[in-house]
Structure formats: C-alpha cells, structure tokens
C-alpha positions as CSV (number, residue, x, y, z in Angstrom):
1,M,13.1,-13.7,-12.8
2,R,9.6,-15.2,-12.9
3,V,7.8,-13.1,-10.3
4,L,4.5,-13.9,-8.7
5,L,2.8,-10.5,-7.9
6,T,-0.1,-10.9,-5.5
7,G,-2.6,-8.1,-5.6
8,H,-1.7,-7.3,-9.2
9,Q,-5.2,-5.8,-9.8
10,G,-5.0,-3.5,-6.8
11,Y,-4.0,0.2,-6.5
12,L,-0.3,-0.6,-6.1
13,G,-0.1,-3.8,-8.1
14,T,-1.5,-2.1,-11.2
15,V,1.4,0.4,-11.0
16,M,4.0,-2.2,-10.1
17,A,3.3,-4.8,-12.7
18,P,4.6,-2.7,-15.7
19,V,7.6,-1.5,-13.7
20,L,8.6,-5.1,-13.0
21,A,8.1,-6.1,-16.6
22,A,10.1,-3.1,-17.8
23,A,13.0,-4.3,-15.7
24,G,12.9,-7.6,-17.6
25,H,11.0,-9.8,-15.2
26,E,8.2,-12.2,-16.2
27,V,5.2,-11.2,-14.1
28,V,2.4,-13.6,-13.1
29,G,-0.4,-12.1,-11.1
30,L,-2.6,-13.4,-8.4
31,D,-5.7,-11.5,-7.2
32,A,-9.2,-12.1,-5.9
33,G,-10.5,-9.5,-8.3
34,L,-12.3,-7.5,-5.6
35,F,-11.2,-4.1,-7.0
36,A,-10.4,-5.2,-10.6
37,D,-13.2,-3.0,-12.0
38,C,-12.4,0.1,-9.9
39,V,-10.8,1.8,-12.9
40,L,-10.5,5.5,-13.7
41,G,-9.5,6.1,-17.3
42,P,-8.5,3.5,-19.8
43,A,-8.4,-0.1,-18.5
44,P,-4.9,-1.2,-17.6
45,A,-3.2,-4.1,-19.4
46,D,-2.8,-6.7,-16.7
47,P,-0.2,-9.5,-16.8
48,P,-1.5,-13.1,-17.0
49,G,-2.6,-14.2,-13.6
50,H,-4.7,-16.3,-11.3
51,R,-8.1,-15.2,-10.0
52,V,-8.1,-16.7,-6.5
53,D,-8.7,-15.7,-2.9
54,L,-5.4,-15.5,-1.0
55,R,-6.7,-18.1,1.4
56,D,-7.2,-20.6,-1.4
57,V,-3.7,-20.4,-2.8
58,T,-2.1,-23.8,-3.5
59,A,1.4,-25.1,-4.2
60,E,0.5,-25.0,-7.9
61,H,0.3,-21.2,-7.8
62,V,3.9,-20.9,-6.7
63,A,5.4,-23.7,-8.8
64,G,8.2,-22.4,-11.1
65,V,8.4,-19.0,-9.4
66,D,11.7,-17.4,-8.6
67,A,10.4,-14.6,-6.3
68,V,7.1,-13.5,-4.7
69,V,6.1,-9.8,-4.4
70,H,3.3,-10.0,-1.9
71,L,1.0,-7.0,-1.9
72,A,-2.4,-8.7,-1.6
73,A,-4.3,-7.8,1.6
74,L,-7.5,-6.3,3.0
75,S,-6.0,-2.8,3.0
76,N,-6.6,0.2,5.2
77,D,-7.6,0.8,8.8
78,P,-11.4,1.3,8.5
79,L,-11.7,-1.9,6.4
80,G,-9.7,-3.8,9.0
81,S,-11.9,-2.5,11.8
82,L,-15.0,-3.5,9.9
83,A,-14.1,-7.2,10.1
84,P,-11.0,-7.7,12.3
85,E,-11.0,-11.5,12.3
86,L,-11.3,-11.5,8.5
87,T,-8.4,-9.1,8.4
88,Y,-6.2,-11.4,10.5
89,D,-7.4,-14.4,8.5
90,I,-6.4,-12.9,5.1
91,N,-3.6,-10.5,6.0
92,H,-1.8,-12.6,8.5
93,R,-2.6,-16.3,8.3
94,A,-3.0,-16.5,4.6
95,S,0.1,-14.5,4.0
96,V,2.2,-16.8,6.2
97,R,0.7,-19.8,4.5
98,L,1.7,-18.3,1.1
99,A,5.2,-17.8,2.3
100,R,5.5,-21.5,3.5
101,L,4.2,-22.7,0.2
102,A,6.7,-20.5,-1.6
103,R,9.6,-21.6,0.6
104,D,8.7,-25.3,0.0
105,A,8.5,-24.7,-3.7
106,G,12.1,-23.3,-3.8
107,V,11.3,-19.6,-4.0
108,R,14.3,-17.8,-2.9
109,R,13.1,-14.2,-2.3
110,F,9.8,-13.1,-0.7
111,L,9.2,-9.4,-0.7
112,Y,6.5,-8.5,1.8
113,A,4.5,-5.2,1.6
114,S,4.4,-4.1,5.2
115,T,3.6,-0.6,6.4
116,C,5.0,2.3,8.4
117,S,1.7,2.3,10.3
118,V,3.3,-0.4,12.5
119,Y,4.9,2.6,14.3
120,G,1.3,3.8,14.9
121,A,1.5,5.6,18.2
122,A,5.2,6.6,18.1
123,G,4.4,10.3,18.5
124,G,7.0,13.1,18.8
125,D,9.0,14.7,16.1
126,E,12.0,12.4,16.1
127,L,12.6,10.3,13.1
128,V,11.6,6.6,13.6
129,G,13.9,3.9,12.3
130,E,13.3,0.3,11.6
131,D,14.5,-0.8,15.1
132,A,12.0,1.5,16.9
133,P,9.3,-0.1,19.0
134,L,6.3,-1.2,17.0
135,R,3.0,0.3,18.3
136,P,0.2,-0.7,15.9
137,V,-3.2,0.8,16.9
138,T,-5.4,-1.0,14.3
139,P,-6.1,-4.6,13.2
140,Y,-4.6,-3.8,9.8
141,A,-1.3,-2.6,11.3
142,E,-1.3,-5.4,13.8
143,S,-1.7,-8.0,11.1
144,K,1.4,-6.6,9.4
145,V,3.5,-7.0,12.6
146,R,2.3,-10.6,13.0
147,V,3.4,-11.4,9.4
148,E,6.8,-9.9,9.8
149,D,7.4,-12.0,13.0
150,D,6.3,-15.2,11.3
151,L,8.3,-14.6,8.2
152,H,11.4,-14.0,10.3
153,A,10.9,-17.5,11.7
154,L,10.8,-19.0,8.2
155,A,14.0,-17.3,7.0
156,D,16.9,-19.6,6.3
157,G,19.8,-20.0,4.0
158,D,17.6,-20.6,0.9
159,F,14.6,-18.4,1.7
160,S,15.0,-14.6,2.1
161,P,12.0,-12.6,3.2
162,V,12.3,-8.9,3.0
163,Y,9.9,-6.5,4.9
164,L,9.2,-3.3,3.0
165,R,7.4,-0.9,5.3
166,N,5.8,1.5,2.9
167,A,4.9,5.0,4.0
168,T,1.3,6.1,3.2
169,A,0.9,5.8,-0.6
170,F,-0.2,8.5,-2.9
171,G,-0.4,9.2,-6.6
172,F,-2.5,8.2,-9.6
173,S,-3.1,4.6,-10.5
174,P,-5.5,3.3,-13.1
175,R,-7.1,1.4,-10.2
176,L,-7.7,4.4,-8.0
177,R,-7.9,4.5,-4.3
178,A,-9.7,7.6,-3.0
179,D,-9.4,6.6,0.7
180,I,-5.8,7.6,1.3
181,V,-5.0,11.0,2.4
182,L,-3.5,12.9,-0.5
183,N,-5.7,11.2,-3.1
184,N,-8.7,11.9,-1.0
185,L,-7.9,15.6,-0.4
186,V,-7.2,16.3,-4.0
187,G,-10.5,14.7,-5.1
188,H,-12.5,16.5,-2.5
189,A,-10.9,19.8,-3.5
190,L,-11.7,19.3,-7.2
191,L,-15.3,18.3,-6.5
192,S,-16.2,20.8,-3.8
193,G,-13.6,23.5,-3.7
194,E,-12.7,22.5,-0.2
195,V,-9.6,20.7,1.0
196,L,-11.5,19.1,3.9
197,V,-9.5,17.9,6.9
198,L,-11.5,16.2,9.7
199,S,-8.7,15.9,12.2
200,D,-6.9,18.8,13.8
201,G,-4.2,18.6,11.1
202,T,-1.4,18.0,13.5
203,P,-0.5,14.3,12.9
204,W,2.6,13.5,11.0
205,R,2.2,11.4,7.9
206,P,5.1,10.0,5.9
207,L,4.1,9.7,2.3
208,V,5.5,7.8,-0.8
209,H,4.3,7.8,-4.4
210,A,3.0,4.5,-5.8
211,E,5.6,4.6,-8.5
212,D,8.5,5.0,-6.0
213,I,7.1,2.0,-4.1
214,A,7.2,0.0,-7.4
215,R,10.8,1.1,-8.0
216,A,11.8,0.2,-4.5
217,F,10.4,-3.3,-4.7
218,T,12.1,-3.8,-8.1
219,A,15.4,-2.7,-6.6
220,A,15.0,-5.1,-3.6
221,L,14.2,-8.0,-5.9
222,T,17.7,-8.1,-7.3
223,A,19.7,-6.5,-4.5
224,P,22.5,-8.7,-3.1
225,R,21.1,-11.2,-0.6
226,E,23.3,-10.1,2.2
227,A,22.0,-6.6,1.9
228,V,18.3,-7.4,2.3
229,H,18.0,-10.9,3.8
230,D,15.5,-11.0,6.7
231,R,15.6,-7.2,7.1
232,A,13.0,-4.5,7.4
233,F,13.2,-1.3,5.4
234,N,11.1,1.9,5.6
235,I,10.2,2.9,2.0
236,G,9.8,6.6,1.3
237,G,11.8,9.8,1.6
238,E,12.4,12.2,4.5
239,G,11.2,15.1,2.5
240,N,7.7,13.7,2.4
241,N,7.4,13.6,6.2
242,V,4.6,16.1,6.5
243,T,1.7,16.9,8.7
244,V,-1.9,16.5,7.5
245,A,-2.2,20.3,7.6
246,E,0.9,20.7,5.4
247,I,-0.5,18.1,2.9
248,A,-3.8,20.1,2.8
249,G,-1.8,23.3,2.0
250,Q,0.0,21.6,-0.9
251,V,-3.3,20.4,-2.3
252,A,-4.8,23.9,-2.1
253,E,-1.8,25.1,-4.2
254,A,-2.3,22.3,-6.7
255,V,-6.1,22.8,-7.1
256,E,-6.7,26.4,-8.1
257,G,-9.5,28.1,-6.3
258,S,-9.7,25.6,-3.5
259,K,-9.4,26.4,0.2
260,V,-8.3,24.5,3.3
261,V,-11.0,23.7,5.8
262,I,-9.8,22.0,9.0
263,T,-12.8,21.0,11.1
264,G,-11.0,19.2,13.9
265,E,-14.1,17.2,14.5
266,T,-12.2,13.9,14.9
267,G,-9.5,15.5,17.1
268,A,-5.9,14.5,17.1
269,D,-5.2,11.2,15.4
270,P,-3.1,9.0,17.6
271,R,-1.2,7.7,14.5
272,S,1.5,10.2,14.2
273,Y,5.2,9.5,13.3
274,R,8.1,10.8,11.2
275,V,10.1,8.2,9.5
276,D,13.8,7.6,8.8
277,F,14.2,6.1,5.3
278,S,18.0,6.0,5.1
279,R,18.5,2.2,5.7
280,F,17.1,1.3,2.3
281,R,19.2,3.9,0.5
282,A,22.3,2.4,2.2
283,A,21.4,-1.2,1.3
284,V,20.5,-0.3,-2.3
285,P,22.8,2.4,-3.4
286,G,21.4,4.7,-6.1
287,F,17.8,4.4,-5.0
288,D,15.9,7.5,-4.0
289,C,12.3,8.7,-4.3
290,A,11.5,10.8,-7.2
291,W,8.1,12.2,-6.2
292,S,7.3,15.0,-3.9
293,V,3.9,15.7,-2.3
294,K,3.4,18.8,-4.4
295,R,4.2,17.0,-7.6
296,G,1.9,14.2,-6.7
297,A,-1.0,16.6,-5.9
298,L,-0.5,18.2,-9.3
299,E,-0.4,14.8,-11.0
300,L,-3.6,13.7,-9.3
301,A,-5.5,16.9,-10.1
302,D,-4.6,16.6,-13.8
303,A,-5.5,12.9,-13.9
304,Y,-8.8,13.4,-12.1
305,R,-9.8,16.2,-14.6
306,A,-8.6,14.3,-17.6
307,H,-10.6,11.2,-16.7
308,G,-13.7,12.9,-15.5
309,L,-13.7,12.0,-11.8
310,G,-17.3,12.3,-10.5
311,R,-18.7,12.7,-7.0
312,E,-20.5,9.3,-6.8
313,A,-17.5,7.4,-8.2
314,F,-15.2,9.2,-5.8
315,E,-17.3,8.5,-2.8
316,R,-18.4,4.9,-3.5
317,R,-16.5,3.2,-6.3
318,F,-12.9,4.2,-5.4
319,T,-13.1,3.8,-1.6
320,R,-12.4,0.3,-0.4
321,L,-14.7,0.3,2.6
322,A,-17.5,1.6,0.4
323,V,-16.9,-1.0,-2.2
324,L,-17.6,-3.7,0.3
325,R,-20.4,-1.9,2.1
326,A,-22.2,-1.4,-1.2
327,S,-22.9,-5.1,-1.5
328,A,-22.6,-6.5,2.0
329,E,-23.3,-5.7,5.6
330,A,-20.4,-6.3,8.1
331,G,-21.5,-9.9,8.7
332,A,-21.5,-10.7,5.1
333,V,-18.1,-9.3,4.0
334,D,-16.6,-12.7,3.6
335,D,-19.5,-13.8,1.3
336,T,-18.7,-10.8,-0.9
337,L,-15.1,-11.7,-1.1
338,R,-15.8,-15.4,-1.9
339,R,-18.3,-14.4,-4.6
340,R,-15.6,-12.6,-6.5
C-alpha cells in the first residue's frame, strides 16, 4: 500500500516507518518537524514526507494514498495541560479533519493511535477491556476519546477507522523520548545512580515497546476488514501490566549499581489500570508482543551508554514539555509550533 504516516519524525514514527517499509509498503511521511532534531545516536533515514502542521493539511496531502497511519499529536499529559485548547485543536479537531479529507479522497483504512490512558481512573486490579467505561483525567486522554467518537461517526462501507489504544510506550528510538516512565527511570539511574520514583509506586502501568506498537499497526493495516472495521483494540501484552514500583525494580536490575528511591512526594497517581490485550490477538492471529519490561530496560541502558546520553540532553532535549518551554512561554506555544 501507499501509506501516509503522520508523525513520522516523532518517537514512535521513527521506529514505525522502517517496519512498514520492510513489510513492502510505500511510506510517505507528514510531520511538523517539532522533534525532528531530537536525535540520540546516528540520524535516522526518514521516508520522503511533507513538513506541515497537522492543522494545515489539505486534500493534496492525502491524494493517492491507500491508508493513513495517524500518530501525530501533541503527546503526553503535562504538555496537554500546558495548553489544553491547543491540545484539543491539534489532537482532536485537526485529526478529525484529516480523517474527513482521507475519506473524501478514497482512503479505505485509517489507523488511529489512541491510548490506554482513556481508562485513566479505572482503578482496581481487574483487567480493563475495550468495552470498559472511559475515564480520561487529562486533556490529552480526553482528546483521544473525542477523536474515537468522531471517527466512529465517519465509518462506512468504504472507510474503516481502527482505534489502536497503545499502552505506555517504552524502548529506544533514534528520536528519543525521556518523559515516559521506563525511558525516564533508566536514564535517571544511569546519570545519578538512583531509580527515582516521585509517586508512591503503587499505580498500575501497562507498557508496550515501540517496536511492538509498530508491528501491531503493520498487522492491522492488512488485517481482514471485518476483523478490524470501526473497532478499538488495546495494544500491549498482559505480562507488561506492572506497577511503577515494579518497573523501578526492573530498572535497578538492568542498571548495575543503581538503587530504587521512592519519595512518594506526588502521592498516589489517579491514573491506574491493568489492561486486557486479548481482543487484538484474537482479531489478528499470530500477533503477540516480543518485548518485556526487563528486556527493554537492558536495551535502553545499552543504547544510552553507546550514544553518550548526557544530563542536559536528558533533562531538556528529549523531554517534550521541555522542548517547548525552552523556546516559548505557555502563551506562545502555538507560535513555536508554527515557526517549525
């Protein structure tokens, strides 16, 4: 297929583009370029693409495309809270506009990167399936719920949206994100000797490696229409349902000489949920996640050492909120995006 991959210069898109290409697809990127230079190690080889803000996409960008894999967003909870209206404008309204343009252009499959954080305040130890109540607690998660609802209204006999609710991502990418839990804890352990946990460590976090996300999207792209049409799928594996304290313990094992420090200063995070991932395995037989938390922690530690991760880069260059704050105050975030 000819696949439009939005967010191809982001953390996940940089991993996904070569996976899609290796499966035989022609990949065309679309990205605003905000994090294009947030590279650790050798620069990745990007597919050809469009440098454009998601809000400025036109029919020309989706012409001749067979499928859209839509990753682009202002991504993570602190960034969403910094400028909520901007988050809704880009993540919700611009995403739905892209889907309408795609449908009108004859695109048949639209894979949407949603998130398990839509279950936000689920609580308890029971596994949460796709039909569970959605309880988002941040503008970022709320924007994902709104897009899923609006894509459902667009679905018809010719246009098949699919909602892939990714667990919290982890793992190395040439365009690193240091503001997601495992990536952050490994970096902090290497640079300070401490696996620093600011919460009380009790919240549940379902995790999934960036490469497993890429493999899941690739599988969903060519799955039978009746198996995925207008359906939501949790993406991850039950074995990676872990508490923050358990994640910290795995990191301490991976980073020799480090120790776990749980301060508890931020208390118990209301976002806590364990997730059932069986629906996707049933819809796409043969798919399963390959990466465990422990293996991912070892991979990250090796990559950080190999590429010389430094403290300043870790704290500023590879944290999405910091990237924006470095060049703009909250009221000027949109100016920063537009300049890119």
